[in-house]
TORLUM-831091 format. One record per residue (C-alpha): residue number from 1; residue in three letters; z, y, x. Coordinates in steps of 0.02 Angstrom, whole numbers, padded with zeros to 5 digits, always signed. Layout:
<nodes>
(node NUM; ALA; (Z; Y; X))
...
</nodes>
This chain:
<nodes>
(node 1; UNK; (+00736; -01010; +00198))
(node 2; UNK; (+00656; -00839; +00176))
(node 3; UNK; (+00473; -00828; +00115))
(node 4; UNK; (+00432; -00751; +00284))
(node 5; UNK; (+00495; -00908; +00372))
(node 6; UNK; (+00396; -01024; +00257))
(node 7; UNK; (+00233; -00930; +00276))
(node 8; UNK; (+00259; -00921; +00465))
(node 9; UNK; (+00277; -01111; +00471))
(node 10; UNK; (+00119; -01131; +00366))
(node 11; UNK; (+00023; -01015; +00483))
(node 12; UNK; (+00083; -01112; +00635))
(node 13; UNK; (+00027; -01277; +00555))
(node 14; UNK; (-00147; -01205; +00525))
(node 15; UNK; (-00160; -01156; +00708))
(node 16; UNK; (-00088; -01316; +00783))
(node 17; UNK; (-00186; -01436; +00673))
(node 18; UNK; (-00356; -01355; +00678))
(node 19; UNK; (-00435; -01479; +00800))
(node 20; UNK; (-00563; -01458; +00937))
(node 21; UNK; (-00683; -01355; +00832))
(node 22; UNK; (-00551; -01225; +00791))
(node 23; UNK; (-00640; -01078; +00873))
(node 24; UNK; (-00799; -01115; +00777))
(node 25; UNK; (-00713; -01147; +00609))
(node 26; UNK; (-00599; -00994; +00604))
(node 27; UNK; (-00640; -00811; +00624))
(node 28; UNK; (-00500; -00721; +00713))
(node 29; UNK; (-00451; -00538; +00713))
(node 30; UNK; (-00314; -00467; +00822))
(node 31; UNK; (-00247; -00294; +00855))
(node 32; UNK; (-00102; -00210; +00942))
(node 33; UNK; (-00038; -00032; +00930))
(node 34; UNK; (+00082; +00049; +01052))
(node 35; UNK; (+00147; +00219; +00997))
(node 36; UNK; (+00269; +00347; +01059))
(node 37; UNK; (+00323; +00484; +00939))
(node 38; UNK; (+00443; +00627; +00917))
(node 39; UNK; (+00522; +00669; +00747))
(node 40; UNK; (+00614; +00832; +00720))
(node 41; UNK; (+00727; +00785; +00573))
(node 42; UNK; (+00724; +00599; +00526))
(node 43; UNK; (+00881; +00616; +00419))
(node 44; UNK; (+00795; +00754; +00317))
(node 45; UNK; (+00950; +00862; +00332))
(node 46; UNK; (+00925; +01032; +00250))
(node 47; UNK; (+01050; +01122; +00362))
(node 48; UNK; (+01080; +01022; +00522))
(node 49; UNK; (+00918; +00943; +00586))
(node 50; UNK; (+00928; +00826; +00737))
(node 51; UNK; (+00778; +00755; +00827))
(node 52; UNK; (+00737; +00581; +00892))
(node 53; UNK; (+00608; +00492; +01000))
(node 54; UNK; (+00535; +00321; +00956))
(node 55; UNK; (+00426; +00188; +01034))
(node 56; UNK; (+00332; +00071; +00916))
(node 57; UNK; (+00240; -00091; +00953))
(node 58; UNK; (+00136; -00158; +00807))
(node 59; UNK; (+00040; -00320; +00840))
(node 60; UNK; (-00061; -00409; +00704))
(node 61; UNK; (-00165; -00567; +00694))
(node 62; UNK; (-00269; -00643; +00554))
(node 63; UNK; (-00376; -00797; +00523))
(node 64; UNK; (-00519; -00821; +00400))
(node 65; UNK; (-00612; -00981; +00360))
(node 66; UNK; (-00750; -01015; +00234))
(node 67; UNK; (-00773; -01195; +00175))
(node 68; UNK; (-00913; -01203; +00049))
(node 69; UNK; (-00863; -01091; -00097))
(node 70; UNK; (-00683; -01077; -00033))
(node 71; UNK; (-00614; -00938; +00076))
(node 72; UNK; (-00444; -00952; +00158))
(node 73; UNK; (-00361; -00803; +00241))
(node 74; UNK; (-00192; -00791; +00327))
(node 75; UNK; (-00112; -00667; +00444))
(node 76; UNK; (+00046; -00595; +00517))
(node 77; UNK; (+00097; -00421; +00577))
(node 78; UNK; (+00255; -00348; +00649))
(node 79; UNK; (+00321; -00173; +00675))
(node 80; UNK; (+00445; -00163; +00818))
(node 81; UNK; (+00527; +00009; +00831))
(node 82; UNK; (+00650; +00066; +00964))
(node 83; UNK; (+00739; +00233; +00950))
(node 84; UNK; (+00829; +00354; +01066))
(node 85; UNK; (+00965; +00377; +00934))
(node 86; UNK; (+00997; +00231; +00817))
(node 87; UNK; (+01112; +00331; +00704))
(node 88; UNK; (+00963; +00443; +00662))
(node 89; UNK; (+00824; +00313; +00671))
(node 90; UNK; (+00881; +00131; +00679))
(node 91; UNK; (+00786; +00001; +00780))
(node 92; UNK; (+00672; -00103; +00669))
(node 93; UNK; (+00584; -00271; +00671))
(node 94; UNK; (+00487; -00268; +00507))
(node 95; UNK; (+00368; -00415; +00474))
(node 96; UNK; (+00220; -00433; +00356))
(node 97; UNK; (+00133; -00598; +00321))
(node 98; UNK; (+00005; -00656; +00194))
(node 99; UNK; (-00087; -00813; +00139))
(node 100; UNK; (-00234; -00799; +00018))
(node 101; UNK; (-00358; -00921; -00058))
(node 102; UNK; (-00516; -00879; -00156))
(node 103; UNK; (-00652; -00989; -00230))
(node 104; UNK; (-00822; -00927; -00286))
(node 105; UNK; (-00914; -01020; -00421))
(node 106; UNK; (-01077; -00991; -00512))
(node 107; UNK; (-01017; -00859; -00636))
(node 108; UNK; (-00857; -00792; -00558))
(node 109; UNK; (-00709; -00825; -00445))
(node 110; UNK; (-00531; -00889; -00441))
(node 111; UNK; (-00399; -00834; -00316))
(node 112; UNK; (-00215; -00842; -00269))
(node 113; UNK; (-00127; -00723; -00148))
(node 114; UNK; (+00048; -00722; -00075))
(node 115; UNK; (+00133; -00591; +00032))
(node 116; UNK; (+00299; -00547; +00111))
(node 117; UNK; (+00330; -00373; +00183))
(node 118; UNK; (+00473; -00267; +00247))
(node 119; UNK; (+00465; -00078; +00260))
(node 120; UNK; (+00585; +00068; +00280))
(node 121; UNK; (+00638; +00122; +00105))
(node 122; UNK; (+00599; +00304; +00146))
(node 123; UNK; (+00416; +00251; +00168))
(node 124; UNK; (+00404; +00143; +00012))
(node 125; UNK; (+00298; +00250; -00104))
(node 126; UNK; (+00376; +00257; -00277))
(node 127; UNK; (+00547; +00228; -00198))
(node 128; UNK; (+00542; +00404; -00125))
(node 129; UNK; (+00692; +00453; -00229))
(node 130; UNK; (+00776; +00570; -00106))
(node 131; UNK; (+00859; +00553; +00063))
(node 132; UNK; (+00859; +00363; +00076))
(node 133; UNK; (+00983; +00297; +00205))
(node 134; UNK; (+00890; +00284; +00370))
(node 135; UNK; (+00946; +00104; +00392))
(node 136; UNK; (+00884; +00051; +00219))
(node 137; UNK; (+00746; -00079; +00212))
(node 138; UNK; (+00640; -00133; +00064))
(node 139; UNK; (+00583; -00316; +00063))
(node 140; UNK; (+00452; -00375; -00062))
(node 141; UNK; (+00391; -00551; -00102))
(node 142; UNK; (+00231; -00560; -00203))
(node 143; UNK; (+00130; -00700; -00283))
(node 144; UNK; (-00026; -00654; -00381))
(node 145; UNK; (-00176; -00739; -00459))
(node 146; UNK; (-00346; -00680; -00517))
(node 147; UNK; (-00486; -00757; -00621))
(node 148; UNK; (-00653; -00681; -00669))
(node 149; UNK; (-00806; -00745; -00761))
(node 150; UNK; (-00973; -00666; -00802))
(node 151; UNK; (-01003; -00667; -00990))
(node 152; UNK; (-01180; -00601; -00976))
(node 153; UNK; (-01293; -00509; -00857))
(node 154; UNK; (-01195; -00349; -00887))
(node 155; UNK; (-01018; -00399; -00939))
(node 156; UNK; (-00875; -00483; -00846))
(node 157; UNK; (-00705; -00540; -00909))
(node 158; UNK; (-00559; -00551; -00787))
(node 159; UNK; (-00373; -00590; -00794))
(node 160; UNK; (-00236; -00551; -00668))
(node 161; UNK; (-00055; -00605; -00651))
(node 162; UNK; (+00077; -00545; -00528))
(node 163; UNK; (+00257; -00585; -00485))
(node 164; UNK; (+00354; -00474; -00365))
(node 165; UNK; (+00535; -00483; -00310))
(node 166; UNK; (+00605; -00330; -00221))
(node 167; UNK; (+00770; -00318; -00127))
(node 168; UNK; (+00854; -00183; -00023))
(node 169; UNK; (+00975; -00174; +00121))
(node 170; UNK; (+01091; -00023; +00127))
(node 171; UNK; (+01089; +00116; -00002))
(node 172; UNK; (+01130; +00124; -00187))
(node 173; UNK; (+00973; +00033; -00244))
(node 174; UNK; (+00945; -00101; -00376))
(node 175; UNK; (+00858; -00263; -00328))
(node 176; UNK; (+00733; -00315; -00461))
(node 177; UNK; (+00588; -00429; -00507))
(node 178; UNK; (+00431; -00387; -00604))
(node 179; UNK; (+00310; -00502; -00694))
(node 180; UNK; (+00145; -00434; -00756))
(node 181; UNK; (-00016; -00496; -00832))
(node 182; UNK; (-00176; -00408; -00880))
(node 183; UNK; (-00347; -00441; -00952))
(node 184; UNK; (-00497; -00330; -00919))
(node 185; UNK; (-00675; -00320; -00986))
(node 186; UNK; (-00809; -00239; -00876))
(node 187; UNK; (-00981; -00184; -00935))
(node 188; UNK; (-01113; -00129; -00809))
(node 189; UNK; (-01228; -00004; -00895))
(node 190; UNK; (-01337; +00009; -00741))
(node 191; UNK; (-01320; +00010; -00552))
(node 192; UNK; (-01233; +00179; -00561))
(node 193; UNK; (-01105; +00157; -00702))
(node 194; UNK; (-00981; +00019; -00748))
(node 195; UNK; (-00854; +00046; -00887))
(node 196; UNK; (-00698; -00059; -00915))
(node 197; UNK; (-00554; -00084; -01036))
(node 198; UNK; (-00388; -00157; -00975))
(node 199; UNK; (-00232; -00214; -01068))
(node 200; UNK; (-00077; -00247; -00962))
(node 201; UNK; (+00104; -00298; -00992))
(node 202; UNK; (+00244; -00284; -00862))
(node 203; UNK; (+00423; -00350; -00872))
(node 204; UNK; (+00562; -00273; -00766))
(node 205; UNK; (+00713; -00383; -00728))
(node 206; UNK; (+00852; -00298; -00626))
(node 207; UNK; (+00978; -00397; -00525))
(node 208; UNK; (+01127; -00292; -00583))
(node 209; UNK; (+01210; -00357; -00741))
(node 210; UNK; (+01246; -00182; -00808))
(node 211; UNK; (+01065; -00126; -00790))
(node 212; UNK; (+00958; -00172; -00942))
(node 213; UNK; (+00793; -00261; -00930))
(node 214; UNK; (+00640; -00169; -00992))
(node 215; UNK; (+00453; -00187; -01013))
(node 216; UNK; (+00300; -00081; -01032))
(node 217; UNK; (+00129; -00106; -01112))
(node 218; UNK; (-00026; -00018; -01047))
(node 219; UNK; (-00199; +00008; -01116))
(node 220; UNK; (-00324; +00090; -00999))
(node 221; UNK; (-00509; +00135; -01013))
(node 222; UNK; (-00607; +00180; -00859))
(node 223; UNK; (-00774; +00212; -00776))
(node 224; UNK; (-00833; +00170; -00600))
(node 225; UNK; (-00979; +00284; -00560))
(node 226; UNK; (-01100; +00319; -00419))
(node 227; UNK; (-01224; +00462; -00422))
(node 228; UNK; (-01303; +00427; -00252))
(node 229; UNK; (-01277; +00331; -00091))
(node 230; UNK; (-01155; +00466; -00035))
(node 231; UNK; (-01055; +00508; -00192))
(node 232; UNK; (-00951; +00393; -00304))
(node 233; UNK; (-00786; +00389; -00396))
(node 234; UNK; (-00669; +00318; -00528))
(node 235; UNK; (-00606; +00392; -00692))
(node 236; UNK; (-00469; +00310; -00799))
(node 237; UNK; (-00368; +00366; -00951))
(node 238; UNK; (-00234; +00270; -01042))
(node 239; UNK; (-00066; +00256; -01128))
(node 240; UNK; (+00093; +00166; -01077))
(node 241; UNK; (+00232; +00122; -01199))
(node 242; UNK; (+00402; +00079; -01123))
(node 243; UNK; (+00526; -00034; -01213))
(node 244; UNK; (+00636; +00117; -01257))
(node 245; UNK; (+00493; +00181; -01365))
(node 246; UNK; (+00436; +00321; -01249))
(node 247; UNK; (+00246; +00337; -01238))
(node 248; UNK; (+00171; +00417; -01084))
(node 249; UNK; (-00006; +00457; -01033))
(node 250; UNK; (-00077; +00392; -00870))
(node 251; UNK; (-00242; +00410; -00781))
(node 252; UNK; (-00339; +00425; -00620))
(node 253; UNK; (-00477; +00538; -00556))
(node 254; UNK; (-00552; +00490; -00386))
(node 255; UNK; (-00703; +00563; -00299))
(node 256; UNK; (-00773; +00500; -00133))
(node 257; UNK; (-00909; +00574; -00023))
(node 258; UNK; (-00980; +00483; +00127))
(node 259; UNK; (-01105; +00578; +00232))
(node 260; UNK; (-01185; +00546; +00400))
(node 261; UNK; (-01034; +00619; +00493))
(node 262; UNK; (-00912; +00665; +00352))
(node 263; UNK; (-00801; +00564; +00238))
(node 264; UNK; (-00701; +00649; +00098))
(node 265; UNK; (-00587; +00569; -00032))
(node 266; UNK; (-00490; +00661; -00169))
(node 267; UNK; (-00383; +00585; -00306))
(node 268; UNK; (-00263; +00634; -00445))
(node 269; UNK; (-00151; +00496; -00514))
(node 270; UNK; (-00020; +00483; -00651))
(node 271; UNK; (+00063; +00312; -00658))
(node 272; UNK; (+00214; +00227; -00735))
(node 273; UNK; (+00290; +00105; -00612))
(node 274; UNK; (+00453; +00010; -00579))
(node 275; UNK; (+00574; +00089; -00456))
(node 276; UNK; (+00735; +00058; -00360))
(node 277; UNK; (+00850; +00154; -00480))
(node 278; UNK; (+00822; +00039; -00629))
(node 279; UNK; (+00676; +00035; -00750))
(node 280; UNK; (+00512; +00131; -00745))
(node 281; UNK; (+00476; +00304; -00679))
(node 282; UNK; (+00327; +00419; -00712))
(node 283; UNK; (+00247; +00484; -00552))
(node 284; UNK; (+00113; +00616; -00526))
(node 285; UNK; (+00020; +00609; -00361))
(node 286; UNK; (-00122; +00702; -00275))
(node 287; UNK; (-00206; +00633; -00119))
(node 288; UNK; (-00339; +00700; -00005))
(node 289; UNK; (-00416; +00639; +00157))
(node 290; UNK; (-00558; +00705; +00262))
(node 291; UNK; (-00631; +00637; +00423))
(node 292; UNK; (-00770; +00700; +00534))
(node 293; UNK; (-00863; +00615; +00675))
(node 294; UNK; (-00863; +00734; +00824))
(node 295; UNK; (-00967; +00611; +00927))
(node 296; UNK; (-01007; +00427; +00936))
(node 297; UNK; (-00835; +00394; +01010))
(node 298; UNK; (-00724; +00532; +00938))
(node 299; UNK; (-00665; +00559; +00758))
(node 300; UNK; (-00543; +00682; +00682))
(node 301; UNK; (-00465; +00698; +00511))
(node 302; UNK; (-00337; +00772; +00391))
(node 303; UNK; (-00228; +00677; +00265))
(node 304; UNK; (-00132; +00760; +00122))
(node 305; UNK; (-00013; +00685; -00008))
(node 306; UNK; (+00092; +00766; -00145))
(node 307; UNK; (+00202; +00662; -00260))
(node 308; UNK; (+00322; +00711; -00398))
(node 309; UNK; (+00434; +00579; -00478))
(node 310; UNK; (+00506; +00623; -00649))
(node 311; UNK; (+00684; +00558; -00657))
(node 312; UNK; (+00810; +00590; -00796))
(node 313; UNK; (+00921; +00703; -00691))
(node 314; UNK; (+00784; +00801; -00602))
(node 315; UNK; (+00609; +00793; -00532))
(node 316; UNK; (+00596; +00747; -00347))
(node 317; UNK; (+00444; +00808; -00251))
(node 318; UNK; (+00382; +00732; -00087))
(node 319; UNK; (+00234; +00791; +00015))
(node 320; UNK; (+00154; +00746; +00181))
(node 321; UNK; (+00024; +00840; +00282))
(node 322; UNK; (-00058; +00757; +00432))
(node 323; UNK; (-00196; +00781; +00559))
(node 324; UNK; (-00264; +00661; +00690))
(node 325; UNK; (-00394; +00637; +00826))
(node 326; UNK; (-00453; +00466; +00886))
(node 327; UNK; (-00560; +00430; +01039))
(node 328; UNK; (-00634; +00258; +01072))
(node 329; UNK; (-00621; +00218; +01256))
(node 330; UNK; (-00732; +00063; +01235))
(node 331; UNK; (-00770; -00063; +01095))
(node 332; UNK; (-00592; -00131; +01105))
(node 333; UNK; (-00477; +00013; +01155))
(node 334; UNK; (-00442; +00177; +01065))
(node 335; UNK; (-00324; +00324; +01090))
(node 336; UNK; (-00254; +00418; +00940))
(node 337; UNK; (-00154; +00580; +00931))
(node 338; UNK; (-00071; +00625; +00766))
(node 339; UNK; (+00040; +00755; +00683))
(node 340; UNK; (+00127; +00734; +00515))
(node 341; UNK; (+00244; +00847; +00418))
(node 342; UNK; (+00356; +00783; +00278))
(node 343; UNK; (+00439; +00890; +00145))
(node 344; UNK; (+00557; +00845; +00002))
(node 345; UNK; (+00619; +00954; -00142))
(node 346; UNK; (+00763; +00899; -00255))
(node 347; UNK; (+00731; +00983; -00421))
(node 348; UNK; (+00695; +01168; -00445))
(node 349; UNK; (+00855; +01243; -00375))
(node 350; UNK; (+00937; +01103; -00273))
(node 351; UNK; (+00846; +01143; -00111))
(node 352; UNK; (+00752; +01027; +00005))
(node 353; UNK; (+00715; +00979; +00184))
(node 354; UNK; (+00570; +00950; +00303))
(node 355; UNK; (+00529; +00855; +00462))
(node 356; UNK; (+00377; +00836; +00574))
(node 357; UNK; (+00314; +00693; +00683))
(node 358; UNK; (+00204; +00710; +00838))
(node 359; UNK; (+00140; +00549; +00915))
(node 360; UNK; (+00016; +00461; +01028))
(node 361; UNK; (-00052; +00285; +01000))
(node 362; UNK; (-00150; +00164; +01108))
(node 363; UNK; (-00243; +00039; +00998))
(node 364; UNK; (-00325; -00127; +01046))
(node 365; UNK; (-00435; -00216; +00917))
(node 366; UNK; (-00542; -00371; +00932))
(node 367; UNK; (-00634; -00457; +00790))
(node 368; UNK; (-00740; -00613; +00771))
(node 369; UNK; (-00673; -00711; +00919))
</nodes>
């Protein structure tokens, strides 16, 4: 039985055995998105682009209950995609489901989280290794735990553990599992600055016998800062040592501004992460997002992403540029129009490809019922 099936059964049991006071005991949130979109080159062909039309239905539902110091959350979501040309953009039924528990106590908290998710490999972040087969799907199963405890008025000690198993359908990818654990010490200097030091170890265990296991050790120092009610950010610097002896720098710079009508977020990230080709890969990424409230019911925004993955053979660069406008028809219904352009570059001289998406979405959201 797949983890998705098991968590689905658990969610059904929670609903069916909740008793007469179910509506009062559980806080519910539901949403549904119906989208129609056009993509100019889903195969990312550099010389022979072909277009496709898609319809997507994305329902989601979550439950939250607080019992004393305990909080239980569970939810399920599904992306149903239907395409005008399945050879270019296959039909999809990708689920996501989670079950989390958290307990607050006098000086800290303890929590456990589990998740199962499926996504198109071409959309899977660090797995953007080139022209992934359009029918390829990445499935991840995650179990994580967190503990934190206040040592004093200013300092907090926390520990995290995580197990993830990743598998792929279609494509020349390597299934793998990772196990990681970290410990972090936070010190709040004042209400505007909190520094931290984190030590983390990650094991990488590939499913292929001819692919060696590996591990990496991280040490990261950072600062969460806030200069005013409108401006805050994060700064981290660190080193990562992989089992082959290579030492790489990593770090993050994030700045966020939240005004009366504007929201701006900018970040630069260098990370070392496991990937679908075996082992760890160093990735540089720049992100930017800006949104502006045109009126009480209408917002617009721009989203930018640039990512370069440093593989042994060549660097692969991916970028996306997007713009959107959303209008709230009433407290429950919203209409969104969006445009997104994707680009990929295979090394310096190997060429690349691009594609754009134009879409319209009708969104229904209801919370607290």
